C-alpha positions as CSV (number, residue, x, y, z in Angstrom):
1,M,69.3,58.2,-42.7
2,D,67.2,61.3,-42.9
3,D,69.5,63.3,-40.7
4,I,72.4,63.1,-43.2
5,H,72.8,66.4,-45.1
6,L,74.4,66.5,-48.5
7,G,76.7,69.3,-47.5
8,S,78.0,67.5,-44.5
9,L,78.6,64.4,-46.5
10,L,80.5,66.4,-49.2
11,N,82.6,68.1,-46.4
12,A,83.5,64.7,-45.0
13,I,84.5,63.4,-48.4
14,L,86.6,66.5,-49.1
15,F,88.4,66.4,-45.8
16,A,89.1,62.7,-46.0
17,S,90.5,63.0,-49.5
18,T,92.6,66.0,-48.5
19,G,94.0,64.0,-45.6
20,L,94.8,61.0,-47.7
21,L,96.4,63.2,-50.3
22,L,98.6,64.9,-47.7
23,L,99.5,61.6,-46.2
24,G,100.6,60.4,-49.6
25,V,102.7,63.5,-50.1
26,A,104.3,63.0,-46.7
27,F,105.2,59.4,-47.6
28,V,106.8,60.5,-50.9
29,F,108.7,63.3,-49.1
30,I,110.0,60.8,-46.5
31,D,110.9,58.4,-49.3
32,R,112.9,61.1,-51.1
33,L,114.8,62.0,-47.9
34,T,116.0,58.4,-47.3
35,P,119.0,57.2,-49.3
36,Y,117.3,53.9,-50.3
37,D,114.0,52.9,-51.7
38,L,111.6,52.4,-48.8
39,W,109.2,50.1,-50.7
40,K,112.0,47.9,-51.9
41,E,113.6,47.7,-48.5
42,I,110.4,46.7,-46.8
43,C,108.9,44.3,-49.4
44,E,111.9,42.7,-51.0
45,N,114.4,42.8,-48.2
46,R,111.8,42.2,-45.4
47,N,113.1,45.0,-43.2
48,I,110.7,44.8,-40.3
49,A,112.3,47.6,-38.3
50,L,111.9,50.0,-41.2
51,A,108.3,48.9,-41.6
52,I,107.5,49.6,-37.9
53,L,109.3,52.9,-38.1
54,L,107.3,53.9,-41.2
55,A,104.0,52.8,-39.6
56,G,104.8,55.0,-36.6
57,L,105.7,57.9,-38.8
58,S,102.5,57.4,-40.8
59,I,100.4,57.5,-37.6
60,A,102.2,60.6,-36.4
61,V,101.6,62.4,-39.7
62,A,98.0,61.3,-39.8
63,L,97.4,62.7,-36.3
64,I,99.0,66.0,-37.4
65,I,96.9,66.1,-40.5
66,S,93.7,65.3,-38.7
67,A,94.3,68.0,-36.1
68,A,95.0,70.5,-38.9
69,V,91.9,69.6,-40.9
70,H,89.6,69.4,-37.9
């Protein structure tokens, strides 16, 4: 535990929160592009195909964000 520096910890927290914020913005952007409410379609209508598509899209966006932040 002595090897952890405060600056490194703050950088990790900053980059993680930036990545999560950008992932949330990407989700809202994708939700606005579709003609229907994604959350309602997945939760209430149990659209598994849309859930799988959104999961893949989230992973792809997360990989892009992690490469950009790194």
